[in-house]
All heavy atoms as TSV, in Angstrom:
chain	resi	resn	atom	element	x	y	z
A	1	MET	N	N	104.178	100.389	96.458
A	1	MET	CA	C	105.407	99.581	96.889
A	1	MET	C	C	106.402	100.345	97.525
A	1	MET	O	O	106.982	99.995	98.583
A	1	MET	CB	C	105.882	98.804	95.749
A	1	MET	CG	C	107.150	98.042	95.918
A	1	MET	SD	S	106.581	96.449	96.552
A	1	MET	CE	C	108.163	95.651	96.315
A	2	THR	N	N	106.772	101.558	97.080
A	2	THR	CA	C	107.769	102.432	97.726
A	2	THR	C	C	107.427	102.879	99.110
A	2	THR	O	O	108.298	102.743	100.022
A	2	THR	CB	C	108.007	103.573	96.914
A	2	THR	OG1	O	108.388	103.321	95.526
A	2	THR	CG2	C	109.045	104.557	97.456
A	3	ILE	N	N	106.124	103.168	99.327
A	3	ILE	CA	C	105.670	103.605	100.671
A	3	ILE	C	C	105.829	102.433	101.638
A	3	ILE	O	O	106.163	102.662	102.728
A	3	ILE	CB	C	104.239	104.060	100.588
A	3	ILE	CG1	C	104.181	105.176	99.636
A	3	ILE	CG2	C	103.654	104.298	101.959
A	3	ILE	CD1	C	105.070	106.420	100.059
A	4	ALA	N	N	105.429	101.224	101.089
A	4	ALA	CA	C	105.637	100.102	101.977
A	4	ALA	C	C	106.977	99.837	102.500
A	4	ALA	O	O	107.388	99.517	103.698
A	4	ALA	CB	C	104.970	98.769	101.329
A	5	VAL	N	N	108.020	99.879	101.524
A	5	VAL	CA	C	109.448	99.811	101.903
A	5	VAL	C	C	109.855	100.806	102.749
A	5	VAL	O	O	110.578	100.585	103.794
A	5	VAL	CB	C	110.366	99.758	100.593
A	5	VAL	CG1	C	111.731	99.899	100.874
A	5	VAL	CG2	C	109.941	98.533	99.697
A	6	LEU	N	N	109.436	102.092	102.561
A	6	LEU	CA	C	109.772	103.163	103.334
A	6	LEU	C	C	109.290	103.062	104.751
A	6	LEU	O	O	110.042	103.290	105.761
A	6	LEU	CB	C	109.292	104.525	102.828
A	6	LEU	CG	C	109.505	105.836	103.702
A	6	LEU	CD1	C	110.944	106.038	103.691
A	6	LEU	CD2	C	108.773	106.942	103.073
A	7	THR	N	N	107.960	102.582	104.904
A	7	THR	CA	C	107.429	102.272	106.225
A	7	THR	C	C	108.219	101.233	107.023
A	7	THR	O	O	108.582	101.415	108.156
A	7	THR	CB	C	105.917	101.890	106.124
A	7	THR	OG1	O	105.238	102.960	105.442
A	7	THR	CG2	C	105.292	101.773	107.380
A	8	GLY	N	N	108.476	100.105	106.376
A	8	GLY	CA	C	109.335	99.037	106.911
A	8	GLY	C	C	110.589	99.370	107.317
A	8	GLY	O	O	111.019	99.030	108.469
A	9	VAL	N	N	111.447	100.071	106.533
A	9	VAL	CA	C	112.712	100.607	106.960
A	9	VAL	C	C	112.707	101.495	108.152
A	9	VAL	O	O	113.460	101.384	109.068
A	9	VAL	CB	C	113.333	101.169	105.754
A	9	VAL	CG1	C	114.767	101.915	106.078
A	9	VAL	CG2	C	113.591	100.141	104.698
A	10	PHE	N	N	111.593	102.476	108.176
A	10	PHE	CA	C	111.471	103.277	109.212
A	10	PHE	C	C	111.221	102.531	110.523
A	10	PHE	O	O	111.907	102.801	111.493
A	10	PHE	CB	C	110.424	104.294	109.031
A	10	PHE	CG	C	110.151	105.271	110.152
A	10	PHE	CD1	C	111.053	106.351	110.274
A	10	PHE	CD2	C	109.079	105.124	111.078
A	10	PHE	CE1	C	110.871	107.174	111.395
A	10	PHE	CE2	C	109.045	105.909	112.137
A	10	PHE	CZ	C	109.795	106.947	112.267
A	11	CYS	N	N	110.243	101.590	110.520
A	11	CYS	CA	C	109.885	100.796	111.606
A	11	CYS	C	C	111.072	100.009	112.160
A	11	CYS	O	O	111.258	99.910	113.313
A	11	CYS	CB	C	108.634	100.030	111.418
A	11	CYS	SG	S	107.182	100.805	111.171
A	12	ALA	N	N	111.747	99.441	111.175
A	12	ALA	CA	C	112.949	98.583	111.626
A	12	ALA	C	C	114.048	99.401	112.308
A	12	ALA	O	O	114.527	99.068	113.329
A	12	ALA	CB	C	113.459	97.904	110.453
A	13	GLY	N	N	114.224	100.600	111.673
A	13	GLY	CA	C	115.313	101.538	112.177
A	13	GLY	C	C	114.871	102.021	113.614
A	13	GLY	O	O	115.579	102.061	114.527
A	14	LEU	N	N	113.603	102.309	113.774
A	14	LEU	CA	C	113.034	102.882	115.098
A	14	LEU	C	C	113.260	101.637	116.105
A	14	LEU	O	O	113.599	101.964	117.294
A	14	LEU	CB	C	111.533	103.174	114.925
A	14	LEU	CG	C	110.978	103.779	116.243
A	14	LEU	CD1	C	111.645	104.994	116.618
A	14	LEU	CD2	C	109.474	104.137	116.010
A	15	SER	N	N	112.764	100.478	115.815
A	15	SER	CA	C	113.060	99.370	116.729
A	15	SER	C	C	114.472	99.068	117.046
A	15	SER	O	O	114.690	98.746	118.229
A	15	SER	CB	C	112.342	98.135	116.198
A	15	SER	OG	O	113.041	97.718	115.049
A	16	ILE	N	N	115.296	99.197	116.248
A	16	ILE	CA	C	116.704	99.152	116.518
A	16	ILE	C	C	117.266	100.201	117.421
A	16	ILE	O	O	117.847	99.789	118.416
A	16	ILE	CB	C	117.574	99.068	115.270
A	16	ILE	CG1	C	117.377	97.833	114.428
A	16	ILE	CG2	C	119.057	99.280	115.546
A	16	ILE	CD1	C	117.927	97.823	113.067
A	17	LEU	N	N	116.771	101.401	117.200
A	17	LEU	CA	C	117.109	102.652	117.979
A	17	LEU	C	C	116.521	102.374	119.419
A	17	LEU	O	O	117.347	102.595	120.498
A	17	LEU	CB	C	116.618	103.868	117.442
A	17	LEU	CG	C	116.940	105.080	118.352
A	17	LEU	CD1	C	118.420	105.440	118.295
A	17	LEU	CD2	C	116.041	106.214	117.676
A	18	ILE	N	N	115.347	101.931	119.637
A	18	ILE	CA	C	114.636	101.661	120.850
A	18	ILE	C	C	115.395	100.570	121.545
A	18	ILE	O	O	115.655	100.658	122.782
A	18	ILE	CB	C	113.169	101.410	120.674
A	18	ILE	CG1	C	112.557	102.658	120.235
A	18	ILE	CG2	C	112.567	100.797	121.997
A	18	ILE	CD1	C	111.053	102.380	119.887
A	19	ALA	N	N	115.784	99.532	120.980
A	19	ALA	CA	C	116.564	98.351	121.440
A	19	ALA	C	C	117.874	98.739	121.951
A	19	ALA	O	O	118.369	98.255	123.057
A	19	ALA	CB	C	116.493	97.148	120.548
A	20	ALA	N	N	118.481	99.778	121.261
A	20	ALA	CA	C	119.789	100.095	121.674
A	20	ALA	C	C	119.736	101.085	122.904
A	20	ALA	O	O	120.688	101.115	123.696
A	20	ALA	CB	C	120.500	100.875	120.523
A	21	LEU	N	N	118.729	101.859	123.043
A	21	LEU	CA	C	118.730	102.906	124.055
A	21	LEU	C	C	117.995	102.280	125.383
A	21	LEU	O	O	118.332	102.865	126.495
A	21	LEU	CB	C	117.804	104.080	123.523
A	21	LEU	CG	C	118.614	104.862	122.443
A	21	LEU	CD1	C	117.649	105.878	121.976
A	21	LEU	CD2	C	119.842	105.295	122.826
A	22	LEU	N	N	117.195	101.415	125.315
A	22	LEU	CA	C	116.351	100.939	126.463
A	22	LEU	C	C	116.764	99.496	126.869
A	22	LEU	O	O	117.237	98.860	126.046
A	22	LEU	CB	C	114.785	101.054	126.110
A	22	LEU	CG	C	114.323	102.441	125.765
A	22	LEU	CD1	C	112.809	102.396	125.397
A	22	LEU	CD2	C	114.482	103.393	126.910
A	23	PRO	N	N	116.429	99.218	128.139
A	23	PRO	CA	C	116.561	97.889	128.565
A	23	PRO	C	C	115.781	96.867	127.877
A	23	PRO	O	O	114.656	97.251	127.280
A	23	PRO	CB	C	116.433	97.815	130.099
A	23	PRO	CG	C	115.531	99.025	130.129
A	23	PRO	CD	C	115.869	100.031	129.228
A	24	PRO	N	N	115.994	95.513	127.891
A	24	PRO	CA	C	115.206	94.655	127.288
A	24	PRO	C	C	113.549	94.736	127.775
A	24	PRO	O	O	113.402	94.978	129.020
A	24	PRO	CB	C	115.727	93.254	127.696
A	24	PRO	CG	C	117.032	93.564	128.087
A	24	PRO	CD	C	117.108	94.974	128.622
A	25	PHE	N	N	112.734	94.311	126.831
A	25	PHE	CA	C	111.336	94.515	127.237
A	25	PHE	C	C	110.773	93.236	127.902
A	25	PHE	O	O	111.346	92.171	127.457
A	25	PHE	CB	C	110.650	94.860	126.031
A	25	PHE	CG	C	110.967	96.216	125.435
A	25	PHE	CD1	C	111.412	96.232	124.126
A	25	PHE	CD2	C	110.904	97.355	126.162
A	25	PHE	CE1	C	111.783	97.444	123.577
A	25	PHE	CE2	C	111.167	98.575	125.526
A	25	PHE	CZ	C	111.797	98.611	124.215
A	26	GLU	N	N	109.817	93.353	128.651
A	26	GLU	CA	C	109.022	92.288	129.256
A	26	GLU	C	C	107.488	92.357	129.117
A	26	GLU	O	O	107.109	93.504	129.326
A	26	GLU	CB	C	109.581	92.006	130.636
A	26	GLU	CG	C	110.904	91.719	130.840
A	26	GLU	CD	C	111.280	91.712	132.355
A	26	GLU	OE1	O	110.500	91.727	133.256
A	26	GLU	OE2	O	112.547	91.637	132.580
A	27	GLY	N	N	106.824	91.334	129.015
A	27	GLY	CA	C	105.403	91.317	129.231
A	27	GLY	C	C	104.632	92.357	128.209
A	27	GLY	O	O	104.932	92.259	126.991
A	28	TYR	N	N	103.941	93.335	128.711
A	28	TYR	CA	C	103.165	93.979	127.863
A	28	TYR	C	C	103.903	95.225	127.151
A	28	TYR	O	O	103.339	95.889	126.335
A	28	TYR	CB	C	101.961	94.823	128.722
A	28	TYR	CG	C	100.938	93.756	129.083
A	28	TYR	CD1	C	100.913	93.267	130.490
A	28	TYR	CD2	C	100.068	93.329	128.220
A	28	TYR	CE1	C	99.925	92.387	130.825
A	28	TYR	CE2	C	99.149	92.327	128.531
A	28	TYR	CZ	C	99.035	91.944	129.886
A	28	TYR	OH	O	98.127	90.963	130.187
A	29	GLU	N	N	105.172	95.484	127.473
A	29	GLU	CA	C	105.938	96.375	126.836
A	29	GLU	C	C	106.254	96.143	125.289
A	29	GLU	O	O	106.355	97.082	124.646
A	29	GLU	CB	C	107.202	96.582	127.593
A	29	GLU	CG	C	107.216	97.063	129.055
A	29	GLU	CD	C	108.501	96.985	129.705
A	29	GLU	OE1	O	109.366	96.248	129.322
A	29	GLU	OE2	O	108.616	97.668	130.759
A	30	VAL	N	N	106.295	94.939	125.069
A	30	VAL	CA	C	106.584	94.404	123.666
A	30	VAL	C	C	105.528	94.960	122.676
A	30	VAL	O	O	105.811	95.619	121.710
A	30	VAL	CB	C	106.928	93.033	123.543
A	30	VAL	CG1	C	107.079	92.474	122.000
A	30	VAL	CG2	C	108.131	92.602	124.331
A	31	PRO	N	N	104.246	94.589	123.000
A	31	PRO	CA	C	103.164	95.018	122.028
A	31	PRO	C	C	103.040	96.645	122.094
A	31	PRO	O	O	102.630	97.176	121.081
A	31	PRO	CB	C	101.953	94.447	122.485
A	31	PRO	CG	C	102.249	93.784	123.857
A	31	PRO	CD	C	103.676	93.756	123.858
A	32	ILE	N	N	103.343	97.142	123.212
A	32	ILE	CA	C	103.269	98.731	123.239
A	32	ILE	C	C	104.210	99.376	122.284
A	32	ILE	O	O	103.971	100.269	121.507
A	32	ILE	CB	C	103.246	99.322	124.790
A	32	ILE	CG1	C	102.051	98.904	125.473
A	32	ILE	CG2	C	103.601	100.811	124.682
A	32	ILE	CD1	C	102.146	99.052	126.981
A	33	VAL	N	N	105.519	98.999	122.452
A	33	VAL	CA	C	106.572	99.374	121.545
A	33	VAL	C	C	106.232	99.032	120.127
A	33	VAL	O	O	106.424	99.935	119.216
A	33	VAL	CB	C	107.969	98.917	121.898
A	33	VAL	CG1	C	108.988	99.167	120.960
A	33	VAL	CG2	C	108.191	99.345	123.288
A	34	ALA	N	N	105.782	97.768	119.759
A	34	ALA	CA	C	105.385	97.427	118.454
A	34	ALA	C	C	104.154	98.472	117.899
A	34	ALA	O	O	104.170	98.909	116.770
A	34	ALA	CB	C	104.851	96.085	118.270
A	35	LEU	N	N	103.318	98.841	118.683
A	35	LEU	CA	C	102.193	99.638	118.306
A	35	LEU	C	C	102.761	101.023	118.076
A	35	LEU	O	O	102.378	101.620	116.988
A	35	LEU	CB	C	101.089	99.731	119.504
A	35	LEU	CG	C	100.023	100.721	119.291
A	35	LEU	CD1	C	99.202	100.160	118.164
A	35	LEU	CD2	C	99.254	100.949	120.629
A	36	ILE	N	N	103.643	101.567	118.970
A	36	ILE	CA	C	104.240	102.846	118.667
A	36	ILE	C	C	104.991	102.917	117.420
A	36	ILE	O	O	104.878	103.803	116.549
A	36	ILE	CB	C	105.090	103.293	119.858
A	36	ILE	CG1	C	104.213	103.548	121.023
A	36	ILE	CG2	C	105.812	104.562	119.494
A	36	ILE	CD1	C	104.927	103.626	122.394
A	37	SER	N	N	105.733	101.942	117.121
A	37	SER	CA	C	106.519	101.797	115.875
A	37	SER	C	C	105.711	101.752	114.734
A	37	SER	O	O	105.812	102.321	113.732
A	37	SER	CB	C	107.475	100.541	115.972
A	37	SER	OG	O	108.315	100.430	114.809
A	38	GLY	N	N	104.665	100.907	114.788
A	38	GLY	CA	C	103.731	100.800	113.650
A	38	GLY	C	C	102.998	102.035	113.282
A	38	GLY	O	O	102.810	102.526	112.244
A	39	PHE	N	N	102.525	102.795	114.398
A	39	PHE	CA	C	101.872	104.054	114.307
A	39	PHE	C	C	102.618	105.095	113.659
A	39	PHE	O	O	102.289	105.878	112.705
A	39	PHE	CB	C	101.322	104.470	115.603
A	39	PHE	CG	C	100.568	105.829	115.614
A	39	PHE	CD1	C	99.392	105.925	115.095
A	39	PHE	CD2	C	101.291	106.907	116.028
A	39	PHE	CE1	C	98.774	107.194	115.132
A	39	PHE	CE2	C	100.615	108.120	116.002
A	39	PHE	CZ	C	99.408	108.296	115.475
A	40	THR	N	N	103.895	105.195	114.105
A	40	THR	CA	C	104.778	106.197	113.607
A	40	THR	C	C	105.086	105.986	112.224
A	40	THR	O	O	105.204	106.893	111.374
A	40	THR	CB	C	106.132	106.442	114.493
A	40	THR	OG1	O	106.742	105.210	114.638
A	40	THR	CG2	C	105.789	106.969	115.780
A	41	GLY	N	N	105.394	104.659	111.749
A	41	GLY	CA	C	105.652	104.326	110.488
A	41	GLY	C	C	104.416	104.682	109.526
A	41	GLY	O	O	104.738	105.168	108.347
A	42	SER	N	N	103.274	104.402	109.978
A	42	SER	CA	C	102.185	104.722	109.201
A	42	SER	C	C	101.977	106.313	109.007
A	42	SER	O	O	101.627	106.651	107.946
A	42	SER	CB	C	100.772	104.173	109.821
A	42	SER	OG	O	99.671	104.469	109.224
A	43	VAL	N	N	102.220	106.947	110.102
A	43	VAL	CA	C	102.235	108.429	109.920
A	43	VAL	C	C	103.157	108.904	108.929
A	43	VAL	O	O	102.928	109.931	108.103
A	43	VAL	CB	C	102.314	109.094	111.277
A	43	VAL	CG1	C	102.440	110.629	111.151
A	43	VAL	CG2	C	101.083	108.828	112.199
A	44	LEU	N	N	104.496	108.437	109.000
A	44	LEU	CA	C	105.381	108.771	108.022
A	44	LEU	C	C	104.966	108.459	106.704
A	44	LEU	O	O	105.124	109.359	105.777
A	44	LEU	CB	C	106.688	108.136	108.390
A	44	LEU	CG	C	107.915	108.411	107.490
A	44	LEU	CD1	C	108.372	109.726	107.612
A	44	LEU	CD2	C	108.945	107.379	107.670
A	45	ALA	N	N	104.445	107.338	106.462
A	45	ALA	CA	C	104.010	106.908	105.129
A	45	ALA	C	C	102.963	107.858	104.537
A	45	ALA	O	O	102.925	108.258	103.407
A	45	ALA	CB	C	103.534	105.455	105.158
A	46	GLN	N	N	101.971	108.153	105.463
A	46	GLN	CA	C	100.949	108.998	104.957
A	46	GLN	C	C	101.493	110.524	104.698
A	46	GLN	O	O	101.067	111.132	103.703
A	46	GLN	CB	C	99.870	109.180	106.084
A	46	GLN	CG	C	98.976	107.954	106.256
A	46	GLN	CD	C	98.261	107.596	105.038
A	46	GLN	OE1	O	97.717	108.545	104.356
A	46	GLN	NE2	N	98.151	106.334	104.697
A	47	ALA	N	N	102.503	110.865	105.438
A	47	ALA	CA	C	103.082	112.244	105.189
A	47	ALA	C	C	103.812	112.155	103.795
A	47	ALA	O	O	103.747	113.200	103.013
A	47	ALA	CB	C	104.008	112.635	106.182
A	48	VAL	N	N	104.488	111.197	103.501
A	48	VAL	CA	C	105.133	110.985	102.220
A	48	VAL	C	C	104.202	110.967	101.026
A	48	VAL	O	O	104.364	111.548	100.024
A	48	VAL	CB	C	105.999	109.683	102.127
A	48	VAL	CG1	C	106.570	109.470	100.866
A	48	VAL	CG2	C	107.051	109.886	103.179
A	49	ILE	N	N	103.082	110.286	101.248
A	49	ILE	CA	C	102.007	110.177	100.321
A	49	ILE	C	C	101.425	111.697	99.923
A	49	ILE	O	O	101.203	111.993	98.839
A	49	ILE	CB	C	100.863	109.301	100.732
A	49	ILE	CG1	C	101.341	107.875	100.580
A	49	ILE	CG2	C	99.591	109.384	99.704
A	49	ILE	CD1	C	100.368	106.795	101.094
A	50	MET	N	N	101.257	112.242	101.043
A	50	MET	CA	C	100.619	113.654	100.916
A	50	MET	C	C	101.642	114.569	100.274
A	50	MET	O	O	101.261	115.378	99.389
A	50	MET	CB	C	100.220	114.247	102.260
A	50	MET	CG	C	98.988	113.643	102.792
A	50	MET	SD	S	98.440	114.230	104.444
A	50	MET	CE	C	98.409	115.915	104.213
A	51	TRP	N	N	102.921	114.510	100.655
A	51	TRP	CA	C	103.973	115.301	100.166
A	51	TRP	C	C	104.178	115.043	98.526
A	51	TRP	O	O	104.362	115.995	97.789
A	51	TRP	CB	C	105.238	115.000	100.784
A	51	TRP	CG	C	106.400	115.759	100.337
A	51	TRP	CD1	C	106.711	117.107	100.461
A	51	TRP	CD2	C	107.538	115.181	99.573
A	51	TRP	NE1	N	107.880	117.420	99.730
A	51	TRP	CE2	C	108.397	116.357	99.220
A	51	TRP	CE3	C	107.865	113.995	99.051
A	51	TRP	CZ2	C	109.659	116.085	98.563
A	51	TRP	CZ3	C	109.030	113.693	98.404
A	51	TRP	CH2	C	109.834	114.843	98.134
A	52	ARG	N	N	104.146	113.752	98.267
A	52	ARG	CA	C	104.351	113.375	96.763
A	52	ARG	C	C	103.130	113.839	95.969
A	52	ARG	O	O	103.248	114.186	94.823
A	52	ARG	CB	C	104.404	111.898	96.568
A	52	ARG	CG	C	105.728	111.448	97.154
A	52	ARG	CD	C	105.898	109.947	96.907
A	52	ARG	NE	N	107.104	109.611	96.117
A	52	ARG	CZ	C	107.300	108.530	95.570
A	52	ARG	NH1	N	106.451	107.501	95.660
A	52	ARG	NH2	N	108.394	108.357	94.810
A	53	GLY	N	N	101.864	114.026	96.614
A	53	GLY	CA	C	100.811	114.491	95.786
A	53	GLY	C	C	100.888	115.977	95.628
A	53	GLY	O	O	100.288	116.431	94.653
A	54	ARG	N	N	101.466	116.648	96.384
A	54	ARG	CA	C	101.599	118.107	96.216
A	54	ARG	C	C	102.611	118.532	95.157
A	54	ARG	O	O	102.665	119.561	94.669
A	54	ARG	CB	C	102.035	118.736	97.473
A	54	ARG	CG	C	100.852	118.751	98.524
A	54	ARG	CD	C	101.249	119.423	99.690
A	54	ARG	NE	N	100.151	119.347	100.745
A	54	ARG	CZ	C	100.228	119.706	101.996
A	54	ARG	NH1	N	101.418	120.219	102.396
A	54	ARG	NH2	N	99.258	119.527	102.734
A	55	SER	N	N	103.627	117.625	94.925
A	55	SER	CA	C	104.762	117.906	93.978
A	55	SER	C	C	104.436	117.882	92.572
A	55	SER	O	O	103.511	117.184	92.182
A	55	SER	CB	C	105.835	116.865	94.120
A	55	SER	OG	O	106.359	116.988	95.469
């Protein structure tokens, strides 16, 4: 559950940052940004899982 919350918070923060820095998205840009956000959130969650396993 903690990893899911961490991933969600990270993805939400990344999307807010992207929305603040870039102009509004159109067409195919929306799913591309969603894919990048989801991928990076998943990578972060996996890194946390691996890090917690080593502790």
